[in-house]
C-alpha positions in Angstrom: 75.5 244.6 -110.8 72.3 243.7 -112.6 70.4 243.5 -109.2 71.6 246.9 -108.3 70.5 248.4 -111.7 67.2 246.6 -111.4 66.7 248.0 -107.9 67.5 251.5 -109.1 65.0 251.1 -111.9 62.3 249.7 -109.6 59.5 252.3 -108.8 59.5 253.6 -105.3 56.1 252.0 -104.6 57.3 248.6 -105.7 60.4 248.9 -103.5 58.1 249.7 -100.6 56.1 246.6 -101.3 59.3 244.5 -101.0 60.1 245.8 -97.5 59.2 242.9 -95.1 56.2 243.8 -92.9 56.8 244.3 -89.2 54.1 242.3 -87.5 55.3 243.4 -84.1 54.3 247.0 -84.9 50.8 248.2 -84.3 48.6 248.5 -87.4 46.4 251.0 -85.6 46.1 254.6 -86.9 46.0 257.8 -84.9 42.2 257.7 -85.1 42.2 254.2 -83.7 44.3 255.3 -80.8 42.0 258.3 -80.1 38.9 256.0 -80.4 40.5 253.5 -78.0 41.4 256.2 -75.5 37.9 257.8 -75.6 36.2 254.4 -75.2 38.5 253.3 -72.3 38.2 256.6 -70.6 34.4 256.6 -70.8 34.2 253.1 -69.5 36.7 253.6 -66.7 35.1 256.9 -65.6 31.6 255.3 -65.6 32.7 252.3 -63.5 34.5 254.5 -60.9 31.6 256.9 -60.7 29.2 254.1 -60.0 31.4 252.7 -57.2 32.4 256.1 -55.6 30.4 259.0 -57.1 33.6 261.2 -56.9 33.9 263.1 -60.2 37.7 264.0 -59.9 38.5 260.3 -59.1 36.4 259.2 -62.0 38.1 261.5 -64.4 41.6 260.6 -63.3 40.7 256.9 -63.4 39.1 257.3 -66.7 42.2 258.9 -68.2 44.4 256.0 -66.8 42.0 253.4 -68.1 42.0 255.1 -71.6 45.8 255.0 -71.7 45.8 251.3 -70.8 43.0 250.6 -73.3 45.3 252.0 -76.1 47.8 249.3 -75.3 45.2 246.5 -75.1 43.6 247.8 -78.4 47.0 247.7 -80.1 47.5 244.2 -79.0 44.1 243.2 -80.2 44.7 244.9 -83.5 48.0 243.0 -84.0 46.3 239.7 -83.1 43.5 240.4 -85.6 46.1 241.1 -88.3 47.8 237.8 -87.6 44.5 236.0 -87.6 43.7 237.4 -91.0 47.2 236.6 -92.2 46.8 233.0 -91.1 43.6 232.7 -93.2 45.3 234.3 -96.1 48.3 231.8 -95.7 45.8 228.9 -95.8 44.3 230.2 -99.0 47.9 230.6 -100.4 48.7 226.9 -99.6 45.4 225.8 -101.2 46.2 227.7 -104.4 49.8 226.6 -104.4 48.8 223.0 -103.9 46.4 223.1 -106.9 49.1 224.6 -109.1 51.7 222.0 -108.0 49.3 219.1 -108.7 49.0 220.5 -112.2 52.7 219.9 -112.6 54.1 223.3 -111.8 57.4 223.7 -109.9 57.3 225.5 -106.5 58.2 228.9 -107.9 55.6 228.7 -110.7 53.1 227.5 -108.2 53.7 230.5 -106.0 53.4 232.9 -108.9 50.1 231.1 -109.9 48.9 231.3 -106.3 49.7 235.0 -106.2 47.6 235.6 -109.3 44.7 233.7 -107.8 44.9 235.5 -104.4 45.1 238.9 -106.2 41.5 238.2 -107.3 40.4 237.8 -103.7 42.6 240.2 -101.7 43.7 243.7 -102.3 47.2 244.5 -103.4 48.1 246.0 -100.0 47.2 242.7 -98.2 49.9 241.1 -96.1 49.9 237.8 -98.0 50.4 239.4 -101.4 53.3 241.4 -100.0 54.8 238.3 -98.5 54.5 236.5 -101.8 56.2 239.3 -103.7 59.0 239.2 -101.2 59.5 235.5 -101.5 59.5 235.5 -105.3 61.8 238.5 -105.4 64.2 236.9 -103.0 64.2 233.7 -105.1 65.3 235.8 -108.1 68.1 237.2 -105.9 69.4 233.6 -105.4 67.8 233.2 -101.9 66.2 229.8 -101.5 62.4 229.6 -101.0 63.0 227.7 -97.7 65.0 230.7 -96.3 62.3 233.1 -97.5 59.5 231.1 -95.8 61.6 230.8 -92.6 62.0 234.5 -92.5 58.2 234.9 -93.0 57.6 232.5 -90.1 60.1 234.3 -87.9 58.5 237.7 -88.5 54.9 236.6 -88.2 55.4 234.3 -85.3 52.6 232.0 -86.7 53.0 228.4 -85.8 51.4 227.2 -89.0 53.9 229.2 -91.2 56.8 227.9 -89.1 55.7 224.3 -89.5 55.4 224.7 -93.2 58.7 226.4 -93.5 60.4 223.7 -91.5 58.9 220.9 -93.6 59.6 222.7 -96.8 63.3 223.2 -95.8 63.5 219.5 -95.2 62.2 218.4 -98.6 63.3 221.3 -100.8 65.0 219.8 -103.9 64.9 216.3 -102.4 61.4 215.0 -102.8 59.0 214.6 -105.6 56.1 214.6 -103.1 56.2 218.4 -102.5 52.7 218.8 -103.8 51.4 216.2 -101.4 53.3 217.7 -98.5 51.8 221.2 -99.3 48.3 219.6 -99.5 48.8 217.8 -96.2 50.0 220.9 -94.5 47.0 222.8 -95.8 44.7 220.0 -94.5 46.2 220.2 -91.1 45.6 223.9 -90.9 42.1 223.5 -92.2 41.4 220.9 -89.4 42.7 223.3 -86.8 40.7 226.2 -88.1 37.5 224.0 -88.1 38.1 223.0 -84.5 38.7 226.6 -83.5 35.5 227.7 -85.2 33.5 224.9 -83.4 35.0 226.0 -80.0 34.3 229.6 -80.8 30.7 228.8 -81.6 30.3 226.9 -78.3 31.9 229.7 -76.4 29.8 232.4 -77.9 26.8 231.7 -75.6 29.1 231.4 -72.6 30.8 234.7 -73.3 27.5 236.4 -73.5 26.4 235.0 -70.2 29.7 236.0 -68.6 29.4 239.6 -69.9 25.9 239.8 -68.5 27.1 238.5 -65.1 29.9 241.0 -65.1 28.0 244.1 -65.9 24.7 243.3 -64.2 26.1 244.3 -60.8 27.1 247.7 -62.3 23.6 248.2 -63.6 22.1 247.2 -60.2 24.4 249.6 -58.3 23.6 252.4 -60.7 19.9 251.9 -60.5 19.8 251.6 -56.7 22.3 254.5 -56.3 19.9 256.9 -58.2 16.5 255.4 -57.4 17.1 253.9 -54.0 16.0 256.9 -52.0 19.3 257.1 -50.1 19.6 253.3 -49.6 23.2 253.4 -50.9 24.3 256.6 -49.2 26.4 254.8 -46.6 28.5 253.3 -49.4 29.4 256.8 -50.7 29.6 258.8 -47.4 31.3 256.5 -44.8 34.8 255.1 -44.6 33.5 251.6 -44.2 31.3 252.0 -47.2 34.2 253.2 -49.4 36.2 250.2 -48.2 33.4 247.9 -49.2 33.1 249.7 -52.6 36.9 249.3 -53.1 36.6 245.6 -52.3 33.8 245.3 -54.8 35.8 247.1 -57.5 38.8 244.8 -57.0 36.5 241.8 -57.3 35.0 243.2 -60.5 38.4 243.9 -62.1 39.7 240.4 -61.2 36.5 238.8 -62.5 36.7 240.8 -65.7 40.4 239.8 -66.3 39.7 236.1 -65.6 36.6 236.0 -67.8 38.7 237.5 -70.7 41.6 235.1 -70.0 39.5 231.9 -69.8 37.4 232.8 -72.9 40.6 233.0 -75.1 41.1 229.4 -76.1 44.2 228.6 -78.0 44.5 225.4 -80.2 
């Protein structure tokens, strides 16, 4: 009864904050979708025009590429959100570990961590919303381990799932909770450091791959316009169009493989 009264007295904005975020949904706005479509459409139309010099085909292909790019941009936006959430979760564990080493129980440590994170992140950040949900659920007689498990399930983050599993095992049974939180935080820190090192090493390789991918387009474009008819057979004969189609297929496969291999997961 008291929970129902408290919920009725809770401001609408606070109730909205306690709704679990849906990380499967796209965080992109309508403007982001329009920008993704325009970018993909322009890139697709430019590539097709370089290979075929047929304006209607370039326009149709550009529209299709723009539609596909909306989907890929949505996926990239979701991944970026989860990457940011993972960093925020690491900061939460660090603040929670400090509070627990000072002698605070887990709930007090979470509340202290929320206060520390509020000085770093905005109130609409995912980690602060998640902390509000965890704390509120504890007040509604839901164990912290269950709240963390739900957080892990919705986010799909391996680090959150590992922490939730470990915490569920030691909840109320171990006096080493502060050490376990600190060890979990250190494991995540080591993984993030390795990822940063790999990303640094891959940066130069990614740049070289991008140059190798788009240099043929530049060469085709320059020769097509400044080659004094040198490339006319490509655009006017059936065999030339078949060669252009083969080159386009190779370009698409190379582009996909370059993106796939440059995405290293730890």
